[in-house]
N, C-alpha and C positions, 0 to 999 in steps of 0.2 A: 505494500500499499504507498510506504514511504517513497519508493521509486517511482510510482505513478505520480505523486505529487512533485516531486522534484522534476521529473521529466516535462510534467504540463508546466510548471513554472519557468523551466529553461526553454522550453519552445515557443511559449509566449513571448518571452524576452526576447528571442532571436527573431520572432514575426516583427515586434516592436522595431527591433534593429533594421530589418529589412524594409520596413514602411519608412524609415528614416532616410532612406537613400534616394527616394524619388523626391523628397522634400529638399534635401540637400541639392539635388540637381537643378530643381526649379528655383531656388535661391540662386544659384549661380547663374541661371539664364536672367534672372531679373538683374543680378549685379552687372552682368555683361552688356544688357540692353541699356542700363544707366550708364556705364562706359562709353557707350556709342553715342550718348546723348541723343537718344530718341524721344520723339514727342511725348512718350508716356513715361518717362524717366521720374525717378523718385529723387527727394532733394538728400544732399549729402548727410544731414542728421538723420533721415530715415534708413539711408544705407548704413550707416554707422550701426544704427539700432538693429537694424535687421542683421547684420552680421554679428553682432554681440549675441543677440538671441539664438543665432545659428550656432555660436560657440558654447553657450551654455547648454543647449539640448543635447550637442555633441559629447560635452563631458558628462552629462548625466546618462547618456545612454553608454558610453564606454565604461563608466563607474558600474552601471547595473551590469553590463556584460561581464566585467572582470570579477565583481562581487557576488554575482548569482549565478550566471550561465556557467563559468568555469569551475566554482567549487561544486555545484549541482552535477557537472559532467563528470568530474573525478569521482565522484562518490557513486554516481549510477554505474560507471565502467569498473571501478575499483572499489567495492562496497567495505572491504575490511581493510582500508586504508589506514595507517597509523597517524595520518594527518587530519583525522576528521573533526577533531576539537579546533584546530587552527581554520580548518574551511569553515566550520561554523560560526568561529568568530569573525571571519570575513563577511560571511551572510550577515550576521548582526550589525555590522559596522556600515553598511552600505547605506542606511536612512541618515546616518550621522554625516556621512562624506557627502550625500545629496545636499544635506542643509549646509554645509560648510560651502559647497560649490555655490549655492544660491547667494549666501551670504558675502563671499567674496566678489562675485561677479554683478550683484545687483547694489548700487550704491544706496538706493531709496530705503531699501529693505535693510541695510547694514544700518543706515542712520536711524530708522524706527527703532529697531532692536536695541541700539546704543542708547536711545532716548528711554525706552522702558526699563534698562537695566540701571540707569542713571537714578530714575525715578523710584524704583524699588529700593535700590540702595540708600538713597536719602530718606525715604519712608522708614527704613529698618533702623539706620543708625541714628536719626535726629530724635531728640527727646524733649520734652515739653519743659520751659524753663518757669512755667507759671506755678508759683509755690502754693497757690489756693488749691490747686488740683494734684498736686504732688502726693507723693507717699513718704516724702522725706520729713523726717522729725524736726520740727524747728525748735530753737531753744525758747524757752519759757521766759517771757517779758515781765519783770516785777514791777508792779505799780505801787506807789505809796499811797496810802490810806490816811488821808486828812480827816481825821474825826475831832471834832471839836467838843 
């Protein structure tokens, strides 16, 4: 049963990689059309963004291929491998590496995460200085009784 699940996951990932090839070809055609200054050309900013997103998707696909397909294929072909724990660890780190790729590649996402982390850090580390609401024991002030 485990081999079926691994084979299904590896084959669906390979299908995703194969589907990415026509997307890459289409993007290259768009870039070439832009280079030839056709009437349907895109702006340099759009071109830069298109290339950046293409690189991001390529890195994510490569990450998935290396950390999902290769370990699954090794375990299917060689089920009693002594590397099972290492291959399992590779599979577990796939999502973490995908998040890191997105954080490195996307400046806006990186900025938003930085903002949230700073907000949480400030929220955790700051304390209230208001003495009326704090649990700090204040020294007792003596008052003089003026009884006449």
